[in-house]
VOBA-1610 file (N, C-alpha, C; in pm, whole numbers, padded with zeros to 5 digits, always signed):
BEGIN
Met+00081-00125+00005Met+00002-00007-00005Met+00092+00123-00006Ala+00214+00113+00054Ala+00293+00224+00059Ala+00328+00268-00078Asp+00345+00175-00153Asp+00367+00224-00305Asp+00255+00291-00384Leu+00147+00255-00352Leu+00032+00302-00407Leu+00006+00440-00352Arg+00028+00468-00229Arg+00021+00596-00174Arg+00121+00691-00213Ser+00231+00651-00274Ser+00330+00750-00323Ser+00309+00780-00474Leu+00200+00705-00532Leu+00187+00727-00678Leu+00120+00856-00701Ala+00158+00924-00810Ala+00105+01047-00846Ala-00058+01013-00880Leu-00132+01127-00876Leu-00286+01098-00887Leu-00307+01069-01044Glu-00230+01143-01131Glu-00240+01110-01263Glu-00218+00962-01305Gln-00104+00901-01234Gln-00085+00759-01259Gln-00187+00671-01222Leu-00244+00692-01107Leu-00366+00625-01047Leu-00473+00627-01147Ile-00507+00745-01189Ile-00624+00768-01288Ile-00600+00688-01416Gln-00486+00694-01468Gln-00442+00623-01588Gln-00469+00465-01568Gln-00412+00417-01461Gln-00414+00273-01435Gln-00552+00223-01412Cys-00635+00313-01339Cys-00769+00277-01298Cys-00856+00270-01430Asn-00826+00375-01519Asn-00904+00380-01640Asn-00871+00245-01729Ala-00753+00217-01736Ala-00719+00111-01816Ala-00773-00024-01767Thr-00761-00042-01633Thr-00831-00161-01578Thr-00977-00174-01607Thr-01041-00063-01566Thr-01186-00058-01585Thr-01238-00080-01735Ile-01182-00011-01826Ile-01219-00043-01976Ile-01192-00182-02015Arg-01083-00232-01965Arg-01042-00375-02009Arg-01136-00469-01946Tyr-01190-00443-01834Tyr-01289-00530-01779Tyr-01428-00526-01850Leu-01468-00394-01862Leu-01600-00381-01922Leu-01621-00412-02074Arg-01501-00391-02144Arg-01509-00410-02293Arg-01469-00557-02316Leu-01370-00595-02254Leu-01324-00728-02277Leu-01346-00834-02188His-01400-00792-02066His-01434-00888-01965His-01309-00958-01899Glu-01207-00877-01906Glu-01075-00919-01849Glu-01056-00851-01710Ala-01050-00924-01595Ala-01039-00862-01471Ala-00883-00829-01457Gly-00877-00707-01390Gly-00735-00667-01348Gly-00717-00617-01207Asp-00627-00562-01159Asp-00599-00543-01023Asp-00673-00413-00981Asp-00767-00425-00867Asp-00856-00319-00838Asp-00786-00211-00758Cys-00653-00225-00731Cys-00584-00155-00618Cys-00573-00011-00666Tyr-00560+00029-00785Tyr-00559+00162-00828Tyr-00688+00244-00814Cys-00800+00179-00857Cys-00933+00250-00848Cys-00956+00255-00699Leu-00928+00144-00621Leu-00947+00162-00464Leu-00875+00276-00400Glu-00746+00294-00456Glu-00672+00397-00398Glu-00737+00528-00425Leu-00784+00545-00546Leu-00851+00665-00574Leu-00966+00703-00483Phe-01051+00604-00461Phe-01155+00615-00367Phe-01112+00646-00222Arg-01013+00581-00179Arg-00953+00605-00052Arg-00912+00745-00041Arg-00836+00798-00126Arg-00792+00931-00122Arg-00903+01025-00129Ala-01003+01020-00201Ala-01121+01089-00186Ala-01184+01090-00066Leu-01208+00970-00005Leu-01294+00955+00106Leu-01216+00986+00239Gln-01100+00938+00249Gln-01022+00956+00361Gln-00931+01090+00370Glu-00874+01118+00256Glu-00779+01227+00246Glu-00856+01360+00196His-00977+01332+00154His-01050+01446+00091His-00988+01519-00024Asp-00930+01448-00098Asp-00852+01494-00218Asp-00957+01540-00324Glu-00955+01662-00347Glu-01054+01714-00434Glu-01048+01671-00575Arg-00930+01651-00627Arg-00908+01595-00768Arg-00957+01454-00773Ala-00920+01371-00672Ala-00962+01236-00667Ala-01118+01227-00662Trp-01174+01320-00580Trp-01330+01316-00574Trp-01387+01355-00713Ala-01340+01467-00775Ala-01384+01496-00906Ala-01374+01381-00999Tyr-01273+01306-01003Tyr-01244+01202-01091Tyr-01365+01078-01064Ile-01363+01041-00941Ile-01464+00930-00917Ile-01609+00964-00921Tyr-01647+01087-00890Tyr-01777+01134-00897Tyr-01813+01138-01045Thr-01730+01203-01130Thr-01772+01208-01266Thr-01772+01077-01342Thr-01659+00986-01314Thr-01660+00862-01395Thr-01758+00764-01345Tyr-01784+00751-01212Tyr-01865+00634-01165Tyr-02014+00685-01159Ser-02049+00830-01186Ser-02176+00867-01194Ser-02229+00864-01328Thr-02161+00922-01434Thr-02217+00932-01551Thr-02129+00885-01678Glu-02012+00855-01645Glu-01921+00836-01774Glu-01978+00724-01865Glu-01985+00741-01988Glu-02053+00649-02078Glu-01981+00509-02092Phe-01854+00527-02085Phe-01785+00396-02123Phe-01809+00289-02015Leu-01861+00334-01886Leu-01898+00237-01783Leu-02017+00154-01811Gly-02086+00182-01923Gly-02198+00108-01979Gly-02304+00114-01869Lys-02359-00011-01821Lys-02471-00019-01735Lys-02437-00028-01587His-02316+00010-01569His-02259-00015-01431His-02237+00114-01353Tyr-02272+00228-01403Tyr-02249+00351-01329Tyr-02368+00386-01249Val-02345+00473-01169Val-02443+00517-01060Val-02581+00566-01128Leu-02558+00653-01227Leu-02686+00724-01287Leu-02754+00607-01344Lys-02706+00514-01415Lys-02783+00406-01480Lys-02852+00333-01364Trp-02807+00304-01246Trp-02878+00235-01156Trp-02985+00307-01102Val-02974+00445-01079Val-03082+00530-01040Val-03191+00541-01145Arg-03158+00547-01272Arg-03259+00541-01385Arg-03343+00423-01379Ser-03277+00305-01346Ser-03346+00174-01341Ser-03461+00184-01244Trp-03446+00255-01140Trp-03558+00280-01045Trp-03658+00383-01095Leu-03600+00486-01149Leu-03697+00588-01187Leu-03787+00542-01295His-03753+00451-01370His-03833+00393-01476His-03908+00270-01438Gly-03912+00232-01303Gly-03975+00120-01257Gly-04107+00147-01208Arg-04174+00055-01124Arg-04318+00074-01095Arg-04333+00177-01012His-04240+00227-00923His-04268+00352-00845His-04190+00460-00886Gly-04152+00467-01020Gly-04068+00575-01074Gly-04139+00707-01071Ala-04278+00713-01092Ala-04346+00851-01088Ala-04339+00918-00954Ala-04367+00831-00857Ala-04362+00890-00718Ala-04216+00956-00676Ile-04117+00871-00726Ile-03991+00913-00698Ile-03945+01038-00779Arg-03979+01037-00899Arg-03961+01155-00999Arg-04024+01282-00962Ser-04136+01267-00886Ser-04211+01387-00824Ser-04139+01446-00728Ala-04044+01381-00663Ala-03975+01434-00538Ala-03827+01476-00567Phe-03766+01407-00654Phe-03613+01426-00678Phe-03587+01418-00834Thr-03493+01495-00879Thr-03435+01478-01014Thr-03325+01373-00999Glu-03277+01321-01132Glu-03171+01227-01122Glu-03048+01274-01061Glu-03016+01395-01098Glu-02901+01464-01035Glu-02905+01477-00894Glu-03007+01507-00833Glu-03034+01525-00690Glu-03011+01382-00613Ile-03062+01275-00679Ile-03051+01152-00614Ile-02894+01097-00619Val-02827+01120-00730Val-02695+01098-00747Val-02604+01153-00643His-02645+01300-00637His-02557+01382-00540His-02587+01322-00392Glu-02701+01293-00361Glu-02739+01238-00228Glu-02669+01112-00192Ile-02655+01029-00301Ile-02584+00896-00284Ile-02445+00919-00248Trp-02372+00996-00321Trp-02223+01018-00312Trp-02209+01086-00157Leu-02309+01185-00126Leu-02287+01246-00009Leu-02309+01150+00105Arg-02390+01051+00109Arg-02425+00957+00213Arg-02307+00860+00210Phe-02250+00831+00100Phe-02120+00736+00094Phe-02013+00812+00160Ala-01984+00929+00134Ala-01871+01017+00191Ala-01896+01019+00350Gln-02004+01037+00394Gln-02037+01059+00537Gln-02051+00914+00613Ser-02054+00809+00548Ser-02062+00674+00610Ser-01935+00624+00688Glu-01984+00549+00782Glu-01859+00485+00870Glu-01785+00394+00780Val-01849+00318+00679Val-01765+00229+00597Val-01677+00309+00519Ala-01714+00433+00470Ala-01608+00501+00393Ala-01499+00553+00469Arg-01532+00593+00601Arg-01425+00624+00690Arg-01314+00526+00720Ser-01374+00402+00748Ser-01278+00293+00769Ser-01209+00235+00647Phe-01283+00240+00530Phe-01237+00188+00406Phe-01164+00061+00406Ser-01249-00024+00442Ser-01179-00185+00432Ser-01211-00263+00312Phe-01266-00205+00207Phe-01303-00258+00073Phe-01170-00342+00025Glu-01183-00459-00020Glu-01072-00530-00074Glu-01085-00535-00224Thr-01205-00510-00280Thr-01233-00532-00420Thr-01321-00414-00460Met-01321-00370-00592Met-01416-00278-00645Met-01561-00335-00645Ser-01576-00462-00657Ser-01705-00528-00646Ser-01773-00504-00518Gln-01704-00507-00405Gln-01759-00484-00279Gln-01793-00338-00269Leu-01705-00242-00308Leu-01735-00090-00311Leu-01854-00062-00395Met-01860-00114-00501Met-01982-00083-00589Met-02114-00145-00541Ser-02089-00255-00472Ser-02219-00322-00414Ser-02271-00238-00304Tyr-02171-00170-00237Tyr-02215-00077-00120Tyr-02288+00033-00170Leu-02233+00087-00276Leu-02307+00202-00346Leu-02440+00170-00383Arg-02455+00045-00444Arg-02578-00004-00501Arg-02680-00018-00387Arg-02635-00059-00272Arg-02726-00077-00149Arg-02771+00063-00109Leu-02690+00160-00102Leu-02720+00305-00079Leu-02824+00356-00165Ile-02820+00329-00302Ile-02923+00365-00382Ile-03065+00306-00367Asn-03054+00170-00343Asn-03183+00095-00318Asn-03241+00147-00188Asn-03175+00159-00081Asn-03230+00208+00046Asn-03287+00347+00029Phe-03213+00441-00040Phe-03270+00581-00051Phe-03381+00576-00126Ile-03395+00515-00242Ile-03521+00501-00342Ile-03650+00447-00258Met-03614+00343-00200Met-03735+00276-00114Met-03788+00369-00014Asp-03698+00452+00066Asp-03732+00536+00168Asp-03804+00651+00096Ala-03754+00704-00005Ala-03818+00817-00076Ala-03953+00781-00140Ala-03973+00661-00185Ala-04104+00622-00235Ala-04203+00601-00110Arg-04156+00548-00012Arg-04239+00543+00111Arg-04290+00679+00155Arg-04206+00758+00160Arg-04239+00901+00215Arg-04341+00975+00129Arg-04293+00959+00002Arg-04377+01048-00103Arg-04521+00989-00126Ala-04528+00857-00147Ala-04659+00796-00181Ala-04664+00661-00114Pro-04692+00653+00027Pro-04683+00521+00079Pro-04798+00445+00045Gln-04905+00507-00015Gln-05034+00422-00046Gln-05000+00344-00179Ile-04901+00374-00247Ile-04888+00302-00373Ile-04785+00193-00369Ile-04728+00189-00246Ile-04602+00086-00238Ile-04685-00035-00195Glu-04688-00138-00262Glu-04759-00260-00248Glu-04694-00332-00143Ser-04788-00423-00066Ser-04747-00495+00045Ser-04641-00591+00012Ser-04641-00636-00120Ser-04535-00727-00158Ser-04404-00664-00146Thr-04390-00547-00194Thr-04278-00462-00193Thr-04223-00432-00051Glu-04319-00394+00039Glu-04273-00380+00175Glu-04229-00502+00247Gln-04275-00624+00201Gln-04240-00742+00273Gln-04092-00779+00212Glu-04084-00752+00078Glu-03939-00762+00027Glu-03839-00683+00095Ala-03873-00552+00113Ala-03784-00462+00180Ala-03753-00510+00315Ala-03853-00548+00405Ala-03830-00595+00532Ala-03748-00713+00525Gly-03777-00809+00432Gly-03683-00929+00434Gly-03540-00892+00413Leu-03532-00799+00291Leu-03412-00756+00268Leu-03338-00690+00377Glu-03391-00602+00448Glu-03330-00534+00554Glu-03288-00630+00682Gln-03368-00730+00704Gln-03333-00843+00782Gln-03205-00922+00740Lys-03205-00943+00609Lys-03072-01002+00558Lys-02948-00935+00577Met-02972-00794+00547Met-02854-00704+00556Met-02799-00706+00712His-02887-00715+00802His-02859-00706+00942His-02785-00833+00984Thr-02823-00949+00929Thr-02778-01075+00976Thr-02678-01133+00895Met-02652-01081+00773Met-02551-01141+00686Met-02418-01117+00711Pro-02330-01223+00732Pro-02195-01203+00783Pro-02099-01117+00676Asp-02025-01047+00721Asp-01932-00971+00629Asp-01848-01069+00539Arg-01838-01040+00418Arg-01736-01119+00327Arg-01589-01074+00326Ala-01580-00955+00369Ala-01437-00923+00384Ala-01428-00835+00524Asn-01302-00828+00572Asn-01277-00757+00705Asn-01325-00619+00703Gly-01417-00585+00788Gly-01458-00461+00804Gly-01569-00407+00707Val-01604-00482+00607Val-01704-00442+00517Val-01833-00469+00563Glu-01906-00375+00622Glu-02032-00393+00691Glu-02161-00404+00599Ser-02151-00355+00482Ser-02258-00347+00388Ser-02227-00370+00247Met-02293-00495+00208Met-02287-00542+00065Met-02411-00549+00013Val-02419-00551-00128Val-02556-00585-00179Val-02596-00727-00138Ser-02723-00739-00111Ser-02778-00871-00078Ser-02784-00978-00181Glu-02782-01098-00163Glu-02808-01181-00266Glu-02940-01165-00334His-03036-01125-00247His-03169-01100-00306His-03162-01002-00421Glu-03094-00885-00395Glu-03088-00770-00485Glu-03007-00818-00616Ala-02880-00880-00590Ala-02815-00918-00698Ala-02884-01018-00785Met-02955-01110-00742Met-03027-01200-00822Met-03148-01120-00896Ala-03211-01018-00839Ala-03304-00955-00899Ala-03258-00873-01010Glu-03142-00821-01002Glu-03073-00731-01100Glu-03040-00822-01215Met-02993-00945-01192Met-02951-01045-01304Met-03082-01079-01378Leu-03195-01102-01293Leu-03311-01151-01380Leu-03364-01038-01459Arg-03352-00911-01415Arg-03391-00800-01490Arg-03314-00784-01618Glu-03178-00812-01614Glu-03081-00801-01735Glu-03139-00930-01817Ile-03169-01035-01767Ile-03210-01143-01856Ile-03339-01123-01926Asp-03435-01067-01844Asp-03573-01030-01906Asp-03543-00921-02019Asp-03453-00838-01996Asp-03429-00727-02101Asp-03365-00771-02226His-03270-00859-02206His-03185-00902-02322His-03187-01045-02376Leu-03246-01138-02296Leu-03240-01276-02337Leu-03379-01334-02368Ile-03472-01297-02284Ile-03606-01353-02289Ile-03700-01278-02381Ala-03753-01355-02479Ala-03850-01292-02581Ala-03994-01297-02549Asn-04030-01413-02476Asn-04177-01433-02448Asn-04194-01507-02326Glu-04313-01544-02286Glu-04348-01608-02175Glu-04288-01751-02170Arg-04283-01827-02273Arg-04237-01964-02287Arg-04093-01962-02265Glu-04016-01874-02311Glu-03876-01866-02301Glu-03848-01839-02146Gly-03929-01743-02083Gly-03918-01727-01944Gly-03929-01840-01854Leu-04035-01927-01889Leu-04057-02037-01820Leu-03938-02143-01829Val-03881-02151-01943Val-03774-02254-01969Val-03662-02201-01904Phe-03625-02070-01908Phe-03509-02026-01828Phe-03527-02045-01670His-03647-02015-01615His-03656-02029-01481His-03655-02180-01448Gly-03723-02261-01521Gly-03724-02395-01480Gly-03594-02466-01505Tyr-03539-02443-01611Tyr-03409-02530-01645Tyr-03290-02467-01588Phe-03266-02338-01599Phe-03143-02269-01567Phe-03134-02239-01405Leu-03257-02212-01348Leu-03255-02182-01197Leu-03294-02296-01121Glu-03400-02366-01171Glu-03449-02494-01077Glu-03389-02617-01119Arg-03310-02616-01234Arg-03237-02745-01282Arg-03343-02847-01322Leu-03466-02820-01369Leu-03555-02921-01408Leu-03522-02967-01549Pro-03538-03099-01596Pro-03488-03141-01724Pro-03598-03095-01829Pro-03573-03090-01945Pro-03673-03037-02044Pro-03800-03116-02040Arg-03788-03260-02027Arg-03909-03343-02029Arg-04002-03306-01909Lys-03924-03275-01802Lys-04017-03250-01682Lys-04101-03110-01690Leu-04015-03013-01768Leu-04078-02891-01781Leu-04190-02903-01889Tyr-04187-02985-01985Tyr-04291-03027-02081Tyr-04420-03074-02003Leu-04389-03170-01916Leu-04494-03231-01850Leu-04562-03140-01745Leu-04499-03040-01703Leu-04560-02940-01618Leu-04644-02832-01691His-04609-02816-01825His-04688-02715-01905His-04721-02779-02044Pro-04799-02889-02039Pro-04826-02953-02174Pro-04918-02871-02266Asn-04986-02770-02207Asn-05072-02687-02292Asn-04985-02560-02363Leu-04862-02533-02307Leu-04798-02427-02358Leu-04685-02470-02461Phe-04631-02598-02445Phe-04524-02636-02533Phe-04558-02757-02610Ala-04512-02764-02741Ala-04531-02879-02822Ala-04419-02987-02790Pro-04425-03110-02817Pro-04323-03209-02784Pro-04198-03157-02846Gly-04089-03156-02765Gly-03957-03127-02821Gly-03930-02984-02821Glu-04040-02893-02780Glu-04013-02750-02800Glu-03929-02690-02677Val-03943-02757-02552Val-03862-02702-02454Val-03716-02724-02476Glu-03669-02841-02542Glu-03531-02839-02569Glu-03469-02741-02667Ile-03573-02721-02779Ile-03537-02621-02871Ile-03513-02475-02810Ile-03608-02446-02732Ile-03593-02320-02653Ile-03468-02310-02557Arg-03442-02434-02487Arg-03320-02430-02415Arg-03202-02414-02490Thr-03188-02471-02614Thr-03066-02458-02697Thr-03064-02313-02740Arg-03177-02238-02765Arg-03178-02116-02811Arg-03126-02014-02702Leu-03154-02045-02566Leu-03131-01964-02469Leu-02973-01983-02435Val-02935-02113-02450Val-02787-02144-02437Val-02690-02057-02529Arg-02749-02048-02655Arg-02673-01959-02749Arg-02674-01825-02720Arg-02786-01763-02660Arg-02799-01620-02625Arg-02692-01596-02517Leu-02711-01691-02413Leu-02619-01679-02292Leu-02472-01662-02329Arg-02430-01748-02431Arg-02302-01768-02465Arg-02264-01642-02533Lys-02341-01574-02598Lys-02317-01439-02660Lys-02324-01315-02569Ser-02358-01341-02459Ser-02377-01249-02353Ser-02282-01275-02230Pro-02153-01251-02240Pro-02062-01292-02145Pro-02073-01236-01997Phe-02128-01102-02002Phe-02150-01042-01874Phe-02265-01105-01781Ile-02358-01133-01865Ile-02481-01201-01796Ile-02439-01352-01761Leu-02374-01416-01841Leu-02336-01554-01813Leu-02253-01554-01699Asn-02161-01450-01688Asn-02082-01452-01568Asn-02150-01429-01445Arg-02257-01335-01451Arg-02338-01305-01326Arg-02406-01440-01304Tyr-02472-01506-01400Tyr-02541-01628-01380Tyr-02453-01732-01301Ile-02319-01747-01351Ile-02244-01851-01284Ile-02212-01813-01143Gln-02181-01678-01116Gln-02144-01630-00987Gln-02257-01653-00899Leu-02392-01612-00925Leu-02497-01606-00840Leu-02584-01745-00824Val-02584-01801-00941Val-02665-01935-00940Val-02575-02056-00913Val-02472-02069-01001Val-02388-02194-01001Val-02308-02191-00858Leu-02253-02077-00839Leu-02152-02065-00726Leu-02226-02006-00602Ala-02352-01990-00595Ala-02433-01938-00491Ala-02379-01812-00436Asp-02326-01730-00511Asp-02269-01589-00470Asp-02168-01606-00361Asn-02083-01720-00378Asn-01988-01735-00268Asn-01865-01663-00329Glu-01809-01557-00242Glu-01705-01483-00281Glu-01582-01563-00315Arg-01551-01651-00238Arg-01425-01720-00258Arg-01430-01799-00387Leu-01540-01880-00406Leu-01558-01948-00523Leu-01567-01864-00658Gly-01634-01733-00642Gly-01628-01653-00747Gly-01494-01585-00789Leu-01401-01576-00692Leu-01276-01522-00718Leu-01187-01627-00783Val-01212-01757-00746Val-01130-01867-00820Val-01186-01879-00960Phe-01314-01880-00981Phe-01379-01886-01116Phe-01316-01774-01202Gln-01325-01645-01161Gln-01289-01540-01238Gln-01149-01547-01273His-01057-01554-01157His-00916-01523-01185His-00842-01649-01218Ala-00870-01762-01144Ala-00793-01896-01169Ala-00831-01963-01316Ile-00965-01936-01334Ile-01012-02019-01459Ile-01013-01924-01574Leu-01078-01809-01570Leu-01083-01722-01675Leu-00975-01643-01706Asp-00900-01585-01606Asp-00784-01499-01617Asp-00655-01565-01604Asn-00648-01695-01578Asn-00532-01775-01560Asn-00435-01720-01459Trp-00480-01671-01350Trp-00396-01622-01240Trp-00334-01745-01184Thr-00204-01733-01127Thr-00139-01835-01052Thr-00182-01837-00900Asp-00149-01957-00843Asp-00198-01960-00697Asp-00130-01853-00627Glu-00013-01812-00648Glu+00062-01708-00583Glu-00010-01572-00576Gln-00053-01548-00725Gln-00129-01415-00725Gln-00251-01402-00655Leu-00327-01521-00652Leu-00453-01517-00575Leu-00428-01509-00421Leu-00318-01574-00373Leu-00292-01565-00236Leu-00245-01422-00186Gln-00165-01357-00275Gln-00113-01232-00241Gln-00228-01131-00253Arg-00310-01136-00347Arg-00410-01038-00380Arg-00541-01045-00280Tyr-00564-01172-00233Tyr-00692-01197-00143Tyr-00658-01277-00019Pro-00574-01217+00054Pro-00531-01304+00175Pro-00642-01314+00284Ala-00734-01241+00277Ala-00856-01255+00370Ala-00946-01371+00326Cys-00963-01400+00193Cys-01040-01509+00140Cys-00951-01636+00144Phe-00825-01616+00122Phe-00747-01757+00116Phe-00619-01724+00189Pro-00648-01766+00336Pro-00531-01748+00413Pro-00418-01828+00400Asp-00426-01951+00331Asp-00317-02027+00303Asp-00351-02118+00181Leu-00257-02199+00118Leu-00277-02264+00005Leu-00391-02366+00016Gly-00391-02424+00127Gly-00509-02527+00136Gly-00644-02469+00118Ala-00660-02349+00175Ala-00793-02290+00149Ala-00823-02264+00012Leu-00715-02216-00065Leu-00730-02195-00214Leu-00769-02324-00279Leu-00688-02426-00264Leu-00702-02542-00331Leu-00847-02598-00309Ala-00904-02592-00170Ala-01025-02641-00151Ala-01133-02577-00229Ala-01118-02440-00238Ala-01213-02357-00329Ala-01197-02398-00468Lys-01086-02434-00521Lys-01072-02481-00669Lys-01146-02609-00683Val-01136-02707-00582Val-01197-02827-00599Val-01345-02800-00597Gln-01403-02721-00519Gln-01543-02693-00513Gln-01596-02639-00659Val-01510-02555-00713Val-01567-02492-00847Val-01559-02589-00946Val-01458-02660-00941Val-01445-02770-01055Val-01565-02870-01046Glu-01586-02913-00923Glu-01718-03003-00914Glu-01832-02935-00943Leu-01854-02812-00920Leu-01976-02747-00964Leu-01988-02726-01101Leu-01880-02699-01174Leu-01883-02680-01312Leu-01909-02809-01392His-01844-02917-01344His-01846-03041-01408His-01989-03108-01378Gly-02054-03066-01279Gly-02176-03111-01248Gly-02298-03049-01336Asn-02254-02951-01431Asn-02346-02882-01511Asn-02292-02896-01643Pro-02334-02998-01729Pro-02294-02996-01878Pro-02324-02891-01950Thr-02443-02838-01942Thr-02484-02718-02019Thr-02392-02601-01993Leu-02355-02577-01881Leu-02262-02473-01837Leu-02134-02494-01917Leu-02079-02606-01903Leu-01949-02641-01978Leu-01966-02613-02133Gln-02088-02647-02175Gln-02116-02610-02317Gln-02097-02474-02353Met-02158-02386-02256Met-02148-02247-02280Met-02012-02193-02256Leu-01940-02232-02174Leu-01807-02187-02141Leu-01714-02256-02246Arg-01738-02366-02300Arg-01660-02450-02401Arg-01529-02483-02335Ile-01540-02526-02210Ile-01416-02581-02133Ile-01437-02733-02103
//
């Protein structure tokens, strides 16, 4: 960390830009340390230039695709409670409030994030909490009981879920991450109700095609479930970001250790030494890393369709 703290701000920005663009455009993970150091300087040292960079880049910069803060805010504003929220706040006001809450949080002051995924997950949770609170205050009568129940359950999960990294007290819940993935799939992969049933039954519940057909004989012709399954496999293969999220959340059960092994050891060809040095909290010794590798291999080989999509 001493070396990072001695780097000029311009060098950090250049390295952070390169790492971010490589991941988002080529799906190649790099070292998060440069981006994390920029955030640390902004939050702990109140470096104005670092703040200007992270606020602009992670709020609105177009090359971040669907992963920047304004995009997340807009996904709420165009949702079922968007009208109530838009009547109270503009996009810019919400974005500003999220960054302000982030800067004033205890999590930001302690800054124990080990990965950018953890940091962005915390930002995502701040957005979700702010939007739900705003919607309740503005028009509580339109917030359906189901949404209230989801929020209550989600809040309980957040209070009881153990931290995945030292000192990180707030990460996006499995519920939120799964909901976001399903929204992406609905938007980009699913064309109709039958495809939605096949995706949910086959890819989430692991039901064989014949079982799905027997459950819905009035919706599918004989052999149609397998045809739809093949079509969805092809679309997933052409959507590497969604496929990666599916593997992380569904196949690996959103387990951070297994996710790191899958991303870095399998996809990025990192060595054991690189993983041990970069993630000591997750892998305190070689035995822990090897155990995680065995779990990942067993999970992947237990899913032939997944191997077909990955072509490994």
